[in-house]
Structure formats: C-alpha cells, structure tokens
Steps between C-alpha positions, in 0.01 A plus 500: 500500500386243748444141400196282530561288805602782735483417868174686564245416233194711435276216616678505837448875538129464428466204736692673780283809475177303524632279779615802701154652495333165556694493827360847570147355481426620146266308273692425178284580198558336162578734214184630336464479120645791305159577353306709757182324604312791653698816424415671169755775576791263421604319183727271702569437867791735562586441868426281796256748648303526174331170585418609857318831451170357618663417835688827538200725434264297717268362229574142603638330809843343438566130571766619746611842619859401420571398140809436288549399139728470202286668234573488129455846355516688171575870455538653157547870567876477428510257208750714309750471787484121528826345386681832495525528879600250764173478692198583282262211430151449369440175693635468853425336833406716796563352841279670755368486854175670591313602812130581486433685823746290700862615535636829367831682459696363795450133415539556125834678546637260762406191298646642179827569683500154655440324168770697320774485767447173688742234361223243529315686224689739268788615718587835343764700691297770682748771405411451132134588550344846485139620496288784370192641671239768434614835645197519730511139620660553841362170625699306240811707575474428871481125437786491249727725704402435860412130489686352202801726557553639150710818507349820363718498189341169393143628544412719201181708491339514154182682395423220256455245777124483476363186335205564270419293189158645430179362637565296813710504817769767543725654766857597595769244432852410604741344249797284592817522290801269469844647435670293227833668564733746330539277193150623406573867565745696713504854361449735798393774259214298351182676620296180450729272701276443801222257601204607291709669231550387141802273537608137481656481844207541739230254399148516641412151620188546714224755520296520820172682439310620804148506355280750676281637219281381214538677165140527382385493134423874516859580604428569866670330794321361804639312801487124470287316756823394670872554450667247277838382383581426137858408407671402179838339438606427142624143471707585192699770681564280802618221272741736322657611828522156658626334181754771425336602176596828344136534394174322579546309175820336624305264727341157487165665419620619158827330406343170389281696257803697384695175455213362293508811283877461464449145374249617240693805384860387527578833669630529856362705784770746603647525152388861448272759664262484203471122519451515876199731459349256253557199727344683795197626310430149371544339843275753669226499239494122465436470874214748476346329198519155656341608827233725348391244241512230766253705701262547210608816315539477123666737251252736338458861391362643822546501875728242653506313171664800335759510777592138425508560125727799553734302727520210260577723204759695695672174602495379140651826381788464743534140391579628152796685656631154595441358155168335588270591212261207543248400769715414800335628817273197517808278522621663823164551675519148657817610682281730709314193620827323576613793717169586667280193460556366851344812649271599212395171339275673247795611287626142487162333456394743227838506325362347183204738482729798570733384223210470255374850578846655478595320178176596330550863600864496386406361160225758461741782577788373288276472197478879498814608684757468222308719260434754775866517602609560143253785472610638835863496387397698193320753719809536723727549198260755351480692827879523519529604137244775559673613818204404720548379858168313518272270306168653403167395644396390151800267474434351845132454414579320174720256692219449751214473254667297226756287683358469850787692662394624846598865542733405787693263274549775243609727783759243616645463150510875445672563833773250412550692174522827695161629386178603671145425378213746461260342750240776465493455122463124540211541745331746264507254211387217723197705606427582135493126427262438789271776376498352150407163649220660700362671188527178301303312762230762479479505120538135409272217601732236648342224290607669178862407551409134451451549127198581290458158336470315828277767652266476203478120524134413568471137384354237732725249676371245751723318752401136557824382659344419838309211344727381219860513375406472132266678259476295176372787283615845611465783250775763460328836551799737487872492422772744613866517406787527753457880520130473583375606157187325374577285195323231293761224510812367678741305280711202604792623711311807620379579851197700606179487702157365415151498647281187487122510526526225762815399688614251764815706563515686832630858470756621754312647794506508879857377509430189290698477177332456163459154352722352232395260226443456127270601216460258209273455202478542125702825528805315638650506851575768759627505858328708769776634726295732726156651545406846632188711515425775249375839622138383466560161659545272199769232527802588286697189405869556427572260215794388289393359163714200411316362191257660259325836523268609782218731379196675640208259462706180525353224716758331723523236768614686816666268747655595837819324613341260747812435708575870543137583591486217753815628671364856499177382663693310767705808577198731505299289741815453707533882511154524659595236755829678571317829562265325741789321672689825560194661656441189708860466623620863515178694556231686311732798443631304204363648178596413145722766342565337163531163333628306203344169400688310232539143389849462652448673836290747697601822672297658778564842658336580830509747785690384807748697712775240530647187342329171570676282751598149395213369711248740342612410151469130576158556657376687190627228270348225715161678514481533121591135448240389754229674294634333187489155655151560643378491137283809540274600210575831329168669427446798272182705471379847407365742759411868524808683625347618828358155577841342436667751732237431766596132478856601591655452156837673466600695191811399311767760432469663157151371421224734380149406599162570345149466641516121475819329620644152481564340838743214557423299811703225667271395786645560849819638343461795262245739347623755244380704204695373202470477123782249463502131414511236774507128562171327582633340818798588718640148468589585138770735634681190633776677698600854605851620590627847593818583309587838657372776728647851474425865569429727202385824663404670820287240675455290186622142473521268200459123485589297193365146490436204272220247475428166334782339299712813546481454877590133461802588285604776741485258792697238308765758408540591866519133599755437225702792632489351850606162365786662306615673817474172689707327232769768519504468878495119472209468743131426485254787450393481864862546608567819298439745783720324761772463237486869408520598866805279541661649190435852632684413819784345301525813288527717810783279621673519162462877490654535845787270401547687172511836674751366751719353225474818296606704800798274572599501133477879487721533807760268343498700176520822701798368697687440175419848375605656831837322485564684172378836631725802441574776745542820303645827620269742323616848400140570413421454870795699635714191545238300687516120463216325316423129485425397141342162426440404137440172324300291256263255668348190343130539588176411319328837542513850646333391826782255576751775422328722758534226762874481433522880520328495840749240625793708375359813666468310827865403482653824379299728727675347801839630384421854611578674171290653223435240233388457142376167365460433128378157389415367157340187361406351164191288579435423134615561141520870425390585855699694756399605852688761703462602863679791664487589870656789691536522878317780685829689533545512123138597446548785745804613295286527187544157341176382335482133403189553290683748281840328498357164397377664180862576414585132550202394292640676193778238482243218469260677266225567750359739756419517866418709804404478863562666836818674618594193707395233249492501121422225253538473127460258215653460159542269202879500441687268741833586334501837678435365849863489613558857381184614677628361831849645446352843444395518866865544611531820297234675712731491802828581319 
C-alpha cells in the first residue's frame, strides 16, 4: 500500500489537470452540486457532462466553447462491487475537458497525449500507454497511429467503444490505458490480459468521447448541432497509479478515512481480505454520504434518499465486521472535509450538519438492526437445515416490513452465507402490502385513526391568548387520559389532556410551539407542558397533575408562562423579519419551506440554490436588526382571504386559511398571513443573531437564529470564547488573527524541521540495521544470494516504522541482490507492529509478503496481510516478536 504523503498528491493531480486546460484556453467550471438542478432523469450528477447537456444539445449557449472541470459524481449501479474490487466507487471525481462546437478529435487526442506524457504534467512513459477505439472510427485510428505514433498492437478496436448513458449526448469514444506492469498480470494465456479486458494490469485512465449524436427521450438518435468533445478521467485511478497504490483505496483520498476507522475499531487495514473489504466499503460510502448530504440530499425511503439510506446501512453492516456495533460513521465523516475541504468547502463547512444527519440515521437503524440480524441468522440456519439454497420471499419481506431491512441488505447477508434470496417472492408480497394499503385508504376515513373520543369531542373552547396571558376562571369541559380515552378525572401524579371553555394557551400551529404554564385552583395544581389542536379545533392542554384531582367541571386559573411566551413572540416576529430580509437580500425566489418558532430559538427553511456567503449572511442579520431598532409597530388585523392576498400578504408554511384570515403587518418591512403570537413593536425583540445556515435538501436552506436575551447570551458566549482564545494566545482580542497567522507559519516550519529530523533519524536507524544485514545463500532460490535485514525498531507507531523501512529499502536496493526486510516494533503495552518487504525479484519468484506476514503474525498473537511486495501485521504478544523475525530466515533455507 502507498502512504499518505506520497510525492504526487491527489490535489496536485486535480490542479495540474485544470491548469493544463486553462493554458489551452478552457474556462474552468466549478463543480456543480450532486443534486441535479434541471435534469429529472438523474438521481445524482454522475459525470462531468451530465451538468452540460443543455450546452451539448444546443438548448443554451455555453459561457465558453472550451470548458474543463473537476466534477464530483455519484454512480450507484455497482454498489455490490464497491469494496470488493480495486476501482469501484459510489462517489468519485471526474476530471474532464469539453468542446462545444470548437475542437474535435485531433486536438482532444493530442492534448490528452501531451498531458499524460509531458514531464511538466504527468510524465508517463509513452510505451506504457495503449488505447481502444470503435472499430469504425478510422479518423481516431489515423490520429493515434499516424500522428501520435502508437503502433498497431497498442490500438485495440472494441465494439463497446460507443458512449451512451441514456438521454443526452453520445458518440464513439477512445479510451487510454496505463500498463501497471507484469506484477499485476503476466500470464500470456489469459484471454482478458489486454487493454479493455477484465484485468488488473491495464487500467483505463481517460475516456475521450467524440459526441456527434443526441440520444432523444424516445430512443432515437439525431446529429447534434455541432460536433463536441466530452472526456472523463477518474481522479481516484490516477492517484492510485501515481501514488503506487495497489488499489484506488491505497491513496490519500481514502487512507485518512481508513486510518480513522482503524482508530475506532482497533483493527488494521491489510490485516485480512475480509477486513480490507470492510475498510474500503466504509471509506467509500462515508465519502458519498458526506458529499450528498452536504449538497442537500437526506436519507429517506425513496429516490436519492433511499440510495443514501442503503449506503449508510451497508457501511454500518461492514462496520460490524470490524467490531463496530454502535454509531460510528458520524465520527469519521469530518475526515472527508479534512481531505477535500480545500476544494469542496461545503463538506467542511457543513461537517456538523452532516454528522447530525448521519448519527440520527445510524441510531434509527441500530435500534432495529440487532433484532433483524438475529432473525436473519435463524432464517439462514433454517434454510440450511431444510437443504434450501435460498431465503424465501416471505422471510425477506418480514425482515423488510418488521425490521426495516432493505432487500439489498438481506441479499448481501445471504450471499455471504452462500444463499440466494427469492426476489420475485419478495416483490409479490411487497405488492400485496401496497394493495392492502390502497384498499384501506379507500375503506377508512383518514380521520378515524385519530380515535373516536377525540373525534366526537364537540364542546366549545375559545382562544383569548392574543389579548391576555391569564384567564382567572376557566372551566374544564373535557378530560382525556394518556391514551386519549375520555375520563372524568385525573389524579395527582397522572398525565392527560384537558379542554377549557376559554384559554390563553396557544396551541402548536404554523411552526410555533404550544404554550407552557400552570393551572391552579380549589382542585389543586397542575402544569401545562404543551398544547395542540383537537380534530375539531379545540385546544388540548397536555397537563401533569401535581396536587389534588382535576375533574370535568372544575374552575381553574389558567396562566401562561410569561417569560416563555415573550421569547416565543420575539422569535416569531423575528421569523417574519428574517423571511423579508432573505427576499430583500437574496431575491424574491426565496420562499418559506418550513419553520420552527420556540422560546429558545427559531428555525427557518427557505428555497435558495446555494449557501449564503459571509457577506449575505451579515447583510441579512444587519437588515433584521435595523428593523428592530427602527421600533416599527407590529399590526394585526382580520381580512377576507382574497383581499389579504391582493395586499401582497404572504402565506406561512403549514398554515390553513379560512374565508377570513389574520394578517400580521410590520410597515415597510413585512406583510404575512399568520395566526401566531407577536410582539407589539419590533424594539421588543431587542437583538437578532444568526447561529447557523445549512442545506437540508435540494435547493432548500435552513437558518437557525436567536432573539432577545438568547441573542445577547449567544453573543456573550462568542465574545467569551474569543477572550479565552486571546488569553491562551497571550494577546489582545484584536491581535488574535495576526497571532494565529504567525503560529500557522511557525507550525509549517516545525513540520518541515520534524520531517527532516525524522528522515535523518530513519537513515541512521537504517544504517545500523544494514550493518547487521545477512547475506544468505538460498537453496530455495537455487543457490542465489539474498540480502536479509531484520530488527526491532524503537518507534512510536506504524507510520514511523514504515519510514524506517523505506530508508532500509533505499540502502539495501543499491547492493544489487534480491532482498527481504522484516522489521518489528512494540509501540505500546501489548502492541506489536510488523512490516515485511520483498524485492521485485523475490516477488517475481513467487514470494508474497502479504501472505508471509500472516505467518509471522501468529508468533505475536495477531493477523495481517498486504501486497506481494509489502505486508503488515499487528499483534498483542511482544514476547513472540524475536521468534517472528527469526522465522524469516527459514523461508530461504
């Protein structure tokens, strides 16, 4: 495996690609969001060209005829293969250059060759590149053979070289392959060992699509208005080649996530094939989840939401293979931002929101997973006992219907147990369920499910909470127990719901929470914890009786918690001002998509295609506060619905309106239909502060904010945090930023010095090991001499051991003989690390370090794995380390 920190980082590859095409007069486009904005045929953006269809088919003029991009993409057609192969991913980056009616095949081919072979850019040896073309594309052949100079044997004609992904641009294509060398395949009898075949040696790195046709919705093909170029180069594959990774996962795009999973699980990547699959699945799926959620997708039961739910559950299932049977994915999602945040800031900026979504989904799944797995294990055991080779559709449906198991998850488990699943039987039972639901909807009035007692409630209840917060003599008209059954009395210690003939308590509606407060009187004392509306509109007060007995007919003093109501009113009026501010600052496309108005904070969801900039957020906040400090009156009045709409009043999300509506007006600022409670003057709000702004769906943003004393406390907390930082830095608050910048520079200097010292130390340690190297005459190698270097190294971790190994390899490889290096370390109590490396000559003779290191690991009570040239292992018994290292000599005896 390669190490993080390889000479060519993925960020450099991406930057070089974009710079190369910038020099070729291409306009560099930013990556579009993963959620398609104007393409209902796609769940996710799945390629660079997917965002450019409108330019390719002539519907819209492009900003430039030459374009290039690094586009984040998601494809889910091969989910089952992810983690089990070296190059399948759900999320990936597609580097692409595009021509809309400008250049065509000659330029595309020449520039691809220049970028790949010129040392200024990638610098691949030309002899290691081959191409495929469509059998009828003589123009491409003439360019590759006659102009580039590729010999015929490295130009392969394949019928499949016609790019077509459904509706949109299509045409013949030419793929470029890199030869990774005989270590990845050298059997001359392998029928798939050629560029374009199923093998690990010849890796496709770039696909040049010569778009000439449009695939229409009806399946026909018509010529595009002009010939176009669409290319795609997978960043992950390029990183694997340039960083020397055996797979795409052995690169700086995935290894930090894998390392984070190692830290959580205590298992090591490379310790076994089964563990490696789990590490890779988790790393891949976490990237996809972080990016998709960051762009507004959320787990759900349909569409792209189902894709995310399936990925998350699949990752969690593989986590269990590593001993992780708790929510853990949310802990490693921020690593995606650390890796990719410089280029895709949304995954870093939304890290907290992504974590919240992932953790909530993990907890939801785990609550049902254990029981489902136990049942599944019973089904597997029963199938084997009965001699069946598949689970029945009924069994799969029970897992789905009762435990929330997606069919694909059941399929994965069954496959690992060597069983199939009756998909047709599952689908049949699923359709039966849908039909039952359809019949039920037709036979049962939806209101009946609310309960007969509440539906039959016809007592009068009048809300007077706009004018007063207290009703001295409110009569109890109805009482319900916790299950919604109508009763005569609630005893002390019991909870239930009551209806008052007159109430100051606001019932939850339009996003505003219900009031809290107390009931007191001759009956005793009760707390009102919430208020909702009954089916016929009466206010249902959720109460907890603390003293006495509360009966139908009792007269009580009903008193709203004044402090809570005042804070709710501040937040509700502030919500109206926020809505107006967003439309004023961002544009009238902003529409409310949901809200929550509480006493502690407000939440406002709205339509907007992108995150607010820092300047926009500040402008929104400033505009709201200006209206507060202008001391504007807040007027409420009743109007006929149509007259209110004619005035320009906006409807609040979730509100239901009758013939006569309540209008809330803040002159020159806001006019909305609203049944909520509000302050009388904006100056009562005091202060408004935005706490966060995030994306929660396709084109939907969310702002959380605080007003009044909560805003004051929030501001003070932030100031206190600044002062604490200043104290730690031993500077004034105004000097924090310059001091941090200076510290960042100092850290860079320290890191450079540390790396230099570490390198010098490693070379010194390596020199000592090389002095003790043995030269063995190996009968196992027909008497050939082998350099053997073994030793125990005092290092703090496996990474430092790898650095020493690299230094030893550098020294021993210059001696001109095959070599084997075996190093061990004990970085902590009951911890052992082992590294084993074989020279290319030994690998060619059949020696496999990944397999041999497992033999060594047995001496230290552990396991391991890896590539033929490099294996690593871990264990918990340091007493066997010396014997493990001595065992290496026996392989050459």
